[in-house]
All heavy atoms as an XYZ file, in Angstrom:
784
protein
N      -8.981     49.514      3.872
C      -8.155     50.403      4.674
C      -6.809     49.734      4.903
O      -6.739     48.543      5.175
C      -8.827     50.706      6.004
C      -7.958     51.580      6.895
S      -8.698     52.006      8.470
C      -9.516     53.495      7.993
N      -5.763     50.519      4.811
C      -4.405     50.053      5.071
C      -3.907     50.764      6.328
O      -4.001     51.983      6.436
C      -3.479     50.365      3.898
C      -3.920     49.708      2.625
C      -4.740     50.368      1.723
C      -3.521     48.407      2.342
C      -5.158     49.759      0.557
C      -3.939     47.786      1.179
C      -4.754     48.468      0.275
N      -3.405     49.979      7.273
C      -2.946     50.529      8.543
C      -1.513     50.076      8.788
O      -1.210     48.890      8.684
C      -3.835     50.049      9.712
C      -5.283     50.490      9.493
C      -3.304     50.554     11.047
C      -6.269     49.873     10.461
N      -0.653     51.024      9.124
C       0.705     50.696      9.537
C       0.769     50.929     11.046
O       0.868     52.068     11.502
C       1.726     51.576      8.806
C       3.147     51.188      9.134
O       3.411     50.539     10.136
N       4.069     51.599      8.286
N       0.674     49.870     11.804
C       0.657     49.997     13.260
C       1.990     50.478     13.821
O       2.030     51.030     14.918
C       0.235     48.675     13.893
C      -1.220     48.339     13.592
C      -1.690     47.075     14.265
O      -0.911     46.452     15.016
O      -2.850     46.702     14.029
N       3.059     50.286     13.074
C       4.377     50.715     13.533
C       4.459     52.239     13.671
O       4.985     52.750     14.651
C       5.463     50.212     12.577
C       6.900     50.473     12.980
C       7.232     49.758     14.287
C       7.842     49.994     11.888
N       3.906     52.960     12.705
C       3.995     54.424     12.772
C       2.629     55.119     12.810
O       2.551     56.330     12.665
C       4.847     54.976     11.636
C       4.196     54.817     10.291
O       3.088     54.317     10.161
N       4.890     55.247      9.255
N       1.550     54.349     12.963
C       0.187     54.885     13.128
C      -0.373     55.563     11.878
O      -1.269     56.390     11.971
C       0.105     55.857     14.316
C       0.682     55.324     15.607
C      -0.102     54.154     16.115
C       0.403     53.719     17.474
N       0.704     52.340     17.594
N       0.123     55.234     10.694
C      -0.422     55.774      9.454
C      -1.637     54.951      9.023
O      -1.664     53.732      9.201
C       0.640     55.754      8.357
N      -2.646     55.642      8.461
C      -3.863     54.987      7.975
C      -4.216     55.537      6.605
O      -4.297     56.757      6.435
C      -5.053     55.278      8.897
C      -4.900     54.784     10.279
N      -4.246     55.494     11.249
C      -5.322     53.652     10.863
C      -4.272     54.815     12.380
N      -4.921     53.690     12.170
N      -4.451     54.649      5.652
C      -4.869     55.055      4.311
C      -6.178     54.353      4.001
O      -6.291     53.132      4.154
C      -3.812     54.650      3.269
C      -4.126     55.131      1.880
C      -3.620     56.339      1.432
C      -4.912     54.382      1.025
C      -3.905     56.795      0.150
C      -5.196     54.822     -0.252
C      -4.690     56.033     -0.690
N      -7.177     55.119      3.560
C      -8.479     54.546      3.253
C      -8.905     54.940      1.847
O      -8.813     56.103      1.463
C      -9.528     55.026      4.267
C     -10.839     54.294      4.115
O     -10.876     53.076      4.020
N     -11.913     55.036      4.081
N      -9.378     53.955      1.096
C      -9.876     54.155     -0.255
C     -11.363     53.826     -0.248
O     -11.752     52.753      0.206
C      -9.121     53.236     -1.225
C      -9.550     53.225     -2.676
C      -9.327     54.585     -3.310
C      -8.779     52.156     -3.438
N     -12.179     54.774     -0.700
C     -13.623     54.533     -0.753
C     -14.165     55.074     -2.067
O     -13.434     55.688     -2.841
C     -14.330     55.216      0.421
O     -14.372     56.615      0.224
N     -15.454     54.869     -2.293
C     -16.046     55.378     -3.536
C     -16.080     56.907     -3.569
O     -16.221     57.511     -4.623
C     -17.430     54.794     -3.754
C     -18.357     54.954     -2.590
C     -19.618     54.106     -2.736
O     -19.510     52.922     -3.065
O     -20.692     54.671     -2.507
N     -15.914     57.554     -2.412
C     -15.891     59.018     -2.354
C     -14.503     59.599     -2.617
O     -14.364     60.784     -2.867
C     -16.375     59.508     -0.988
C     -17.821     59.178     -0.640
C     -18.134     59.622      0.782
C     -18.769     59.813     -1.637
N     -13.474     58.778     -2.514
C     -12.102     59.252     -2.698
C     -11.168     58.540     -1.742
O     -11.366     57.376     -1.422
N     -10.160     59.253     -1.282
C      -9.196     58.676     -0.339
C      -9.068     59.583      0.876
O      -9.360     60.781      0.818
C      -7.797     58.475     -0.975
C      -7.859     57.500     -2.129
C      -7.174     59.781     -1.406
N      -8.634     58.978      1.968
C      -8.255     59.745      3.154
C      -6.987     59.121      3.707
O      -6.723     57.938      3.505
C      -9.371     59.754      4.205
O      -9.628     58.451      4.688
N      -6.210     59.932      4.381
C      -4.923     59.467      4.889
C      -4.574     60.222      6.159
O      -4.684     61.448      6.213
C      -3.832     59.698      3.828
C      -2.451     59.282      4.253
C      -2.179     57.984      4.675
C      -1.395     60.180      4.227
C      -0.901     57.601      5.060
C      -0.115     59.813      4.599
C       0.123     58.512      5.014
O       1.388     58.131      5.395
N      -4.185     59.475      7.175
C      -3.607     60.050      8.383
C      -2.137     59.674      8.357
O      -1.789     58.490      8.346
C      -4.275     59.496      9.657
O      -5.674     59.772      9.598
C      -3.674     60.118     10.903
N      -1.275     60.679      8.303
C       0.156     60.403      8.208
C       0.743     60.094      9.590
O       0.054     60.231     10.606
C       0.895     61.532      7.487
C       1.012     62.826      8.276
O       0.794     62.839      9.507
O       1.340     63.853      7.646
N       1.990     59.657      9.643
C       2.611     59.290     10.920
C       2.741     60.459     11.897
O       3.005     60.255     13.073
C       4.001     58.784     10.523
C       3.932     58.485      9.080
C       2.875     59.367      8.514
N       2.532     61.673     11.422
C       2.683     62.858     12.262
C       1.349     63.341     12.816
O       1.285     64.336     13.532
C       3.372     63.969     11.462
C       4.560     63.467     10.687
C       4.477     63.295      9.320
C       5.738     63.113     11.332
C       5.552     62.794      8.596
C       6.817     62.616     10.618
C       6.722     62.451      9.249
N       0.241     62.666     12.421
C      -1.083     63.012     12.928
C      -1.894     63.920     12.037
O      -3.019     64.287     12.377
N      -1.356     64.293     10.880
C      -2.102     65.131      9.938
C      -3.125     64.273      9.192
O      -2.859     63.116      8.884
C      -1.157     65.790      8.943
C      -0.138     66.654      9.643
O      -0.488     67.568     10.366
N       1.137     66.336      9.452
N      -4.296     64.850      8.900
C      -5.364     64.130      8.222
C      -5.657     64.798      6.895
O      -5.842     66.013      6.839
C      -6.619     64.116      9.101
C      -7.792     63.396      8.491
C      -7.735     62.035      8.254
C      -8.935     64.094      8.174
C      -8.819     61.373      7.688
C     -10.033     63.442      7.610
C      -9.975     62.076      7.376
N      -5.671     63.997      5.807
C      -5.899     64.495      4.461
C      -7.102     63.789      3.857
O      -7.245     62.583      4.021
C      -4.668     64.221      3.595
C      -3.429     64.942      4.051
S      -1.934     64.066      3.571
C      -1.219     63.833      5.190
N      -7.932     64.547      3.160
C      -9.107     64.003      2.499
C      -9.157     64.517      1.066
O      -8.616     65.574      0.760
C     -10.397     64.406      3.245
C     -10.424     65.913      3.483
C     -10.564     63.639      4.528
C     -11.683     66.435      4.103
N      -9.827     63.740      0.188
C      -9.871     64.150     -1.227
C     -11.270     64.522     -1.699
O     -11.457     64.769     -2.887
C      -9.322     63.026     -2.115
O     -10.194     61.907     -2.090
N     -12.237     64.553     -0.803
C     -13.592     64.944     -1.212
C     -14.154     65.932     -0.192
O     -13.696     65.965      0.953
C     -14.484     63.711     -1.317
O     -14.546     63.028     -0.091
N     -15.115     66.745     -0.591
C     -15.703     67.709      0.347
C     -16.110     67.032      1.647
O     -16.552     65.870      1.639
C     -16.908     68.247     -0.414
C     -16.504     68.119     -1.850
C     -15.731     66.833     -1.912
N     -15.957     67.759      2.752
C     -16.055     67.125      4.056
C     -16.453     68.159      5.112
O     -15.964     69.283      5.093
C     -14.659     66.563      4.376
C     -14.538     65.617      5.520
C     -15.013     64.318      5.430
C     -13.906     66.003      6.695
C     -14.866     63.428      6.478
C     -13.756     65.119      7.756
C     -14.240     63.831      7.630
O     -14.090     62.965      8.663
N     -17.327     67.780      6.012
C     -17.661     68.592      7.193
C     -17.006     67.938      8.396
O     -17.073     66.714      8.539
C     -19.174     68.618      7.437
C     -19.897     69.466      6.437
O     -19.554     70.618      6.255
N     -20.891     68.898      5.784
N     -16.404     68.728      9.255
C     -15.725     68.170     10.421
C     -15.819     69.143     11.587
O     -15.877     70.360     11.399
C     -14.253     67.830     10.084
C     -13.623     66.957     11.159
C     -13.451     69.085      9.832
C     -12.313     66.325     10.737
N     -15.828     68.603     12.781
C     -15.854     69.395     14.004
C     -14.469     69.330     14.638
O     -14.013     68.271     15.050
C     -16.909     68.831     14.972
C     -17.132     69.675     16.193
C     -17.854     70.846     16.110
C     -16.619     69.295     17.418
C     -18.082     71.628     17.234
C     -16.823     70.065     18.553
C     -17.559     71.237     18.463
N     -13.775     70.467     14.647
C     -12.413     70.562     15.193
C     -12.320     71.849     15.999
O     -12.850     72.880     15.590
C     -11.347     70.608     14.065
C     -11.415     69.371     13.188
C      -9.944     70.757     14.640
C     -10.478     69.424     11.994
N     -11.585     71.799     17.076
C     -11.335     73.001     17.877
C     -12.639     73.713     18.257
O     -12.743     74.934     18.194
C     -10.422     73.994     17.138
C      -9.057     73.434     16.817
O      -8.623     72.449     17.391
N      -8.375     74.053     15.880
N     -13.653     72.932     18.615
C     -14.945     73.467     19.060
C     -15.707     74.229     17.979
O     -16.519     75.096     18.284
C     -14.762     74.371     20.292
C     -14.127     73.624     21.452
O     -14.459     72.441     21.653
O     -13.301     74.227     22.154
N     -15.435     73.934     16.704
C     -16.127     74.576     15.583
C     -16.354     73.571     14.463
O     -15.600     72.623     14.305
C     -15.288     75.712     14.996
C     -15.300     76.984     15.775
C     -14.587     78.107     15.057
N     -15.145     78.320     13.724
C     -14.519     78.993     12.769
N     -13.329     79.506     12.980
N     -15.069     79.166     11.587
N     -17.379     73.815     13.660
C     -17.595     73.040     12.444
C     -16.887     73.711     11.283
O     -16.908     74.934     11.162
C     -19.096     72.931     12.123
C     -19.801     71.927     12.983
C     -20.539     72.345     14.088
C     -19.728     70.564     12.712
C     -21.186     71.429     14.902
C     -20.365     69.640     13.518
C     -21.095     70.079     14.605
O     -21.727     69.170     15.404
N     -16.282     72.890     10.425
C     -15.594     73.393      9.235
C     -16.106     72.627      8.022
O     -16.349     71.429      8.103
C     -14.076     73.186      9.333
C     -13.429     73.995     10.425
C     -13.302     73.490     11.712
C     -12.942     75.270     10.161
C     -12.715     74.240     12.715
C     -12.345     76.020     11.158
C     -12.236     75.505     12.431
O     -11.643     76.246     13.418
N     -16.241     73.332      6.904
C     -16.600     72.715      5.643
C     -15.397     72.818      4.715
O     -14.937     73.911      4.398
C     -17.805     73.419      5.012
C     -18.147     73.009      3.576
C     -18.504     71.524      3.519
C     -19.286     73.861      3.048
N     -14.898     71.673      4.321
C     -13.800     71.619      3.363
C     -14.423     71.374      2.000
O     -14.972     70.311      1.747
C     -12.832     70.478      3.711
C     -12.133     70.659      5.015
C     -12.688     70.188      6.195
C     -10.923     71.306      5.064
C     -12.038     70.367      7.401
C     -10.265     71.490      6.267
C     -10.828     71.017      7.440
N     -14.381     72.376      1.114
C     -14.975     72.199     -0.200
C     -14.026     72.529     -1.340
O     -14.270     72.156     -2.472
C     -16.264     73.013     -0.327
C     -16.111     74.495     -0.140
C     -17.465     75.183     -0.244
C     -17.288     76.682     -0.039
N     -18.548     77.387     -0.181
N     -12.929     73.227     -1.056
C     -11.946     73.573     -2.088
C     -10.593     72.957     -1.748
O     -10.185     72.958     -0.583
C     -11.780     75.093     -2.185
C     -13.061     75.788     -2.558
O     -13.686     75.446     -3.553
N     -13.477     76.737     -1.740
N      -9.907     72.457     -2.779
C      -8.569     71.904     -2.561
C      -7.723     72.977     -1.885
O      -7.729     74.140     -2.288
C      -7.941     71.451     -3.891
C      -6.469     71.097     -3.712
C      -8.714     70.275     -4.472
N      -7.055     72.593     -0.831
C      -6.221     73.530     -0.075
C      -6.899     74.032      1.191
O      -6.232     74.606      2.053
N      -8.231     73.842      1.326
C      -8.903     74.218      2.576
C      -8.290     73.408      3.712
O      -8.104     72.192      3.582
C     -10.404     73.917      2.513
C     -11.183     74.894      1.646
O     -10.592     75.904      1.218
O     -12.379     74.638      1.405
N      -7.956     74.061      4.804
C      -7.351     73.353      5.924
C      -7.677     74.053      7.235
O      -8.088     75.212      7.263
C      -5.831     73.237      5.758
C      -5.091     74.521      6.040
C      -4.519     74.742      7.294
C      -4.966     75.514      5.082
C      -3.853     75.933      7.567
C      -4.310     76.685      5.342
C      -3.747     76.897      6.588
O      -3.097     78.077      6.860
N      -7.458     73.321      8.315
C      -7.563     73.890      9.654
C      -6.423     73.291     10.477
O      -6.081     72.119     10.329
C      -8.940     73.624     10.304
C      -9.186     72.154     10.531
C      -9.104     74.399     11.591
N      -5.824     74.123     11.301
C      -4.778     73.665     12.214
C      -5.425     73.357     13.554
O      -6.125     74.200     14.118
C      -3.692     74.735     12.391
O      -3.154     75.061     11.093
C      -2.568     74.241     13.297
N      -5.196     72.162     14.052
C      -5.769     71.749     15.330
C      -4.932     72.281     16.489
O      -3.802     72.752     16.298
C      -5.875     70.221     15.382
C      -6.845     69.678     14.325
C      -7.021     68.194     14.421
C      -6.011     67.510     13.543
N      -6.197     66.081     13.439
N      -5.495     72.200     17.690
C      -4.807     72.700     18.882
C      -3.420     72.079     19.067
O      -2.510     72.714     19.580
C      -5.636     72.444     20.144
C      -6.892     73.281     20.232
C      -8.097     72.694     20.564
C      -6.868     74.649     19.998
C      -9.260     73.456     20.656
C      -8.010     75.417     20.084
C      -9.216     74.816     20.412
N      -3.250     70.813     18.636
C      -1.969     70.132     18.825
C      -0.952     70.445     17.724
O       0.149     69.904     17.704
C      -2.180     68.626     18.951
C      -2.742     67.983     17.690
O      -2.946     68.689     16.666
O      -2.984     66.763     17.715
N      -1.334     71.300     16.767
C      -0.421     71.692     15.702
C      -0.553     70.872     14.432
O       0.022     71.228     13.403
N      -1.283     69.756     14.472
C      -1.503     68.975     13.260
C      -2.582     69.646     12.421
O      -3.293     70.519     12.900
C      -1.910     67.527     13.590
O      -3.139     67.537     14.343
C      -0.815     66.816     14.378
N      -2.681     69.234     11.166
C      -3.662     69.847     10.277
C      -4.614     68.815      9.690
O      -4.293     67.635      9.590
C      -3.000     70.646      9.132
C      -2.187     69.722      8.219
C      -2.165     71.777      9.644
C      -1.751     70.374      6.923
N      -5.765     69.295      9.276
C      -6.696     68.554      8.434
C      -6.814     69.379      7.159
O      -7.004     70.592      7.220
C      -8.064     68.397      9.114
O      -7.898     67.612     10.300
C      -9.068     67.724      8.193
N      -6.666     68.717      6.003
C      -6.612     69.459      4.734
C      -7.295     68.676      3.622
O      -7.269     67.442      3.606
C      -5.142     69.781      4.353
C      -5.068     70.723      3.160
C      -4.335     68.512      4.137
C      -3.691     71.338      2.929
N      -7.904     69.414      2.704
C      -8.497     68.831      1.497
C      -7.474     68.938      0.372
O      -7.026     70.039      0.028
C      -9.778     69.580      1.125
C     -10.501     69.130     -0.140
C     -11.002     67.692     -0.001
C     -11.674     70.051     -0.437
N      -7.080     67.786     -0.157
C      -6.120     67.713     -1.253
C      -6.702     66.852     -2.368
O      -7.714     66.182     -2.174
C      -4.802     67.080     -0.781
C      -4.023     67.830      0.289
C      -2.857     66.981      0.781
C      -3.524     69.155     -0.245
N      -6.060     66.831     -3.520
C      -6.501     65.937     -4.584
C      -6.119     64.503     -4.215
O      -5.202     64.267     -3.419
C      -5.854     66.286     -5.938
O      -4.442     66.031     -5.862
C      -6.132     67.724     -6.338
N      -6.818     63.566     -4.812
C      -6.523     62.146     -4.586
C      -5.064     61.847     -4.922
O      -4.376     61.151     -4.175
C      -7.461     61.290     -5.444
C      -7.219     59.810     -5.356
C      -8.165     59.050     -6.277
C      -7.834     57.580     -6.296
N      -8.661     56.835     -7.260
N      -4.587     62.400     -6.025
C      -3.215     62.141     -6.465
C      -2.186     62.690     -5.473
O      -1.166     62.044     -5.215
C      -2.988     62.732     -7.856
C      -3.787     62.058     -8.954
C      -5.273     62.432     -8.989
O      -5.664     63.475     -8.400
O      -6.047     61.678     -9.605
N      -2.447     63.875     -4.929
C      -1.527     64.451     -3.944
C      -1.461     63.568     -2.695
O      -0.374     63.325     -2.158
C      -1.976     65.863     -3.546
C      -1.766     66.899     -4.624
C      -2.400     68.235     -4.292
O      -3.554     68.278     -3.805
O      -1.723     69.260     -4.527
N      -2.604     63.085     -2.255
C      -2.637     62.224     -1.062
C      -1.917     60.915     -1.340
O      -1.148     60.433     -0.500
C      -4.088     61.993     -0.602
C      -4.712     63.318     -0.150
C      -4.129     60.956      0.525
C      -6.198     63.247      0.134
N      -2.119     60.346     -2.523
C      -1.438     59.103     -2.873
C       0.081     59.290     -2.861
O       0.815     58.425     -2.369
C      -1.888     58.617     -4.256
C      -3.290     58.063     -4.281
C      -3.727     57.745     -5.688
O      -4.257     58.605     -6.382
N      -3.488     56.520     -6.119
N       0.559     60.403     -3.389
C       1.997     60.677     -3.403
C       2.542     60.819     -1.982
O       3.612     60.287     -1.663
C       2.294     61.937     -4.207
C       2.113     61.767     -5.691
C       2.332     63.049     -6.476
O       2.969     63.982     -5.944
O       1.872     63.107     -7.637
N       1.820     61.540     -1.138
C       2.253     61.715      0.254
C       2.273     60.370      0.969
O       3.222     60.039      1.685
C       1.357     62.736      0.987
C       1.579     64.135      0.397
C       1.632     62.726      2.488
C       0.550     65.168      0.824
N       1.232     59.575      0.781
C       1.167     58.253      1.419
C       2.319     57.371      0.946
O       2.924     56.646      1.741
C      -0.175     57.583      1.136
N       2.622     57.438     -0.335
C       3.709     56.617     -0.867
C       5.045     56.966     -0.212
O       5.902     56.106     -0.045
C       3.805     56.796     -2.383
C       3.855     55.494     -3.115
O       3.261     54.518     -2.682
N       4.532     55.474     -4.234
N       5.212     58.221      0.187
C       6.469     58.678      0.778
C       6.520     58.509      2.293
O       7.611     58.437      2.865
C       6.703     60.150      0.440
C       6.930     60.400     -1.030
C       7.040     61.881     -1.321
C       7.188     62.119     -2.807
N       7.149     63.540     -3.149
N       5.366     58.493      2.971
C       5.390     58.541      4.440
C       4.714     57.376      5.147
O       4.777     57.290      6.363
C       4.733     59.847      4.952
O       3.349     59.866      4.578
C       5.443     61.070      4.409
N       4.047     56.475      4.419
C       3.293     55.396      5.070
C       4.207     54.418      5.805
O       3.871     53.918      6.865
C       2.445     54.645      4.036
C       1.511     53.633      4.640
C       0.305     54.026      5.181
C       1.844     52.292      4.662
C      -0.569     53.102      5.745
C       0.985     51.350      5.210
C      -0.224     51.761      5.751
N       5.356     54.140      5.242
C       6.271     53.148      5.813
C       7.418     53.796      6.577
O       7.913     54.849      6.192
C       6.845     52.255      4.711
C       5.781     51.447      4.011
C       5.301     51.828      2.765
C       5.241     50.320      4.610
C       4.309     51.102      2.129
C       4.250     49.586      3.984
C       3.790     49.979      2.744
O       2.798     49.262      2.127
N       7.838     53.119      7.634
C       9.056     53.513      8.350
C      10.254     53.156      7.473
O      10.179     52.252      6.630
C       9.166     52.738      9.674
C       8.173     53.152     10.728
C       8.563     54.442     11.408
O       9.752     54.657     11.675
O       7.646     55.246     11.662
N      11.363     53.844      7.678
C      12.573     53.530      6.929
C      12.957     52.074      7.189
O      12.972     51.621      8.327
C      13.714     54.457      7.343
C      14.921     54.333      6.449
C      15.973     55.386      6.744
O      15.586     56.540      7.016
O      17.156     55.039      6.690
N      13.233     51.350      6.118
C      13.622     49.952      6.223
C      12.445     48.986      6.247
O      12.639     47.778      6.146
N      11.237     49.489      6.366
C      10.064     48.636      6.369
C       9.734     48.215      4.937
O       9.835     49.022      4.011
C       8.884     49.420      6.973
C       7.862     48.577      7.643
C       6.746     49.416      8.270
O       6.699     50.641      8.141
N       5.862     48.744      8.954
N       9.343     46.958      4.753
C       9.003     46.461      3.419
C       7.731     47.157      2.926
O       6.727     47.191      3.622
C       8.798     44.942      3.441
C       8.466     44.371      2.101
C       9.439     44.255      1.125
C       7.165     43.969      1.809
C       9.128     43.733     -0.123
C       6.853     43.449      0.561
C       7.833     43.325     -0.406
N       7.764     47.719      1.710
C       6.620     48.419      1.135
C       5.701     47.422      0.428
O       5.958     47.031     -0.708
C       7.080     49.486      0.146
C       7.851     50.591      0.817
O       8.310     50.470      1.942
N       8.004     51.690      0.124
N       4.630     47.052      1.097
C       3.706     46.055      0.572
C       2.840     46.630     -0.535
O       2.545     45.958     -1.511
C       2.808     45.498      1.705
C       1.760     44.551      1.169
C       3.661     44.826      2.765
N       2.422     47.885     -0.397
C       1.547     48.490     -1.398
C       2.143     49.780     -1.944
O       2.735     50.562     -1.206
C       0.130     48.758     -0.838
C      -0.780     49.292     -1.944
C       0.165     49.684      0.348
C      -2.245     49.222     -1.628
N       1.983     49.948     -3.240
C       2.339     51.201     -3.894
C       1.038     51.992     -3.998
O       0.111     51.578     -4.695
C       2.916     50.910     -5.278
C       3.303     52.166     -6.037
O       2.597     53.195     -5.898
O       4.285     52.126     -6.780
N       0.942     53.105     -3.294
C      -0.300     53.867     -3.240
C      -0.593     54.642     -4.529
O      -1.704     55.119     -4.712
C      -0.289     54.817     -2.036
C      -0.358     54.078     -0.740
C       0.770     53.881      0.036
C      -1.557     53.559     -0.288
C       0.711     53.183      1.227
C      -1.643     52.859      0.907
C      -0.504     52.674      1.663
N       0.376     54.733     -5.432
C       0.135     55.396     -6.713
C      -0.580     54.462     -7.686
O      -1.446     54.883     -8.446
C       1.442     55.897     -7.328
C       2.207     56.933     -6.502
C       3.545     57.247     -7.156
C       1.372     58.194     -6.333
N      -0.226     53.188     -7.655
C      -0.798     52.208     -8.587
C      -1.691     51.187     -7.892
O      -2.360     50.405     -8.556
C       0.326     51.439     -9.302
O       1.079     50.705     -8.320
C       1.239     52.382    -10.070
N      -1.663     51.181     -6.568
C      -2.373     50.192     -5.743
C      -1.920     48.768     -6.055
O      -2.677     47.821     -5.968
C      -3.892     50.340     -5.857
C      -4.381     51.658     -5.335
C      -4.890     52.612     -6.196
C      -4.283     51.961     -3.987
C      -5.313     53.848     -5.711
C      -4.701     53.194     -3.500
C      -5.220     54.123     -4.370
N      -0.648     48.657     -6.422
C      -0.039     47.357     -6.658
C       0.433     46.798     -5.313
O       1.142     47.479     -4.568
C       1.161     47.479     -7.608
O       0.708     48.071     -8.824
C       1.799     46.125     -7.872
N       0.056     45.562     -5.026
C       0.456     44.913     -3.771
C       1.569     43.925     -4.088
O       1.472     43.129     -5.019
C      -0.743     44.179     -3.130
C      -0.312     43.410     -1.897
C      -1.852     45.172     -2.793
N       2.643     43.997     -3.293
C       3.771     43.106     -3.436
C       3.883     42.265     -2.183
O       3.884     42.810     -1.077
C       5.090     43.902     -3.625
O       4.933     44.793     -4.728
C       6.264     42.981     -3.857
N       3.964     40.959     -2.344
C       4.086     40.078     -1.178
C       5.497     40.139     -0.628
O       6.455     40.287     -1.379
C       3.739     38.641     -1.556
C       2.272     38.466     -1.880
C       1.888     37.008     -2.039
O       2.452     36.161     -1.314
O       1.024     36.736     -2.872
N       5.596     40.035      0.690
C       6.902     40.059      1.353
C       7.695     38.821      1.068
O       7.199     37.823      0.561
N       8.956     38.909      1.412
C       9.870     37.774      1.155
C       9.833     36.791      2.291
O       9.587     37.052      3.388
C      11.284     38.313      0.963
C      11.358     39.243     -0.208
C      12.724     39.851     -0.312
C      12.714     40.858     -1.460
N      13.917     41.560     -1.622
C-alpha cells in the first residue's frame, strides 16, 4: 500500500486488482466488490458501476489501467517528489 499523508491519497495493489482513494475522498476499485454505503448494500460488478455517497464523493468500479492513470495524476501534491510511477510501478529514490 502506498499512502500520501500530505493529501490523504491511498493506493493499494493486491492479487485481486487495485484500489485507490484520491485526495478528494473518491474510492476506486478494479474488481467486483460488495459495499455498504448510505444505509444500503451495493454490488459493483460492471466497469462504471458507482454510487454517490451522502458527502458527494463516489465509489466506482474502473479498470486497473484507469485507476493507475488517475493515481499517477492525483496521488502527489504539486511540487511533491514522485517516488512511484503507478503506470509502471517504477520506484525512484529521492534526492
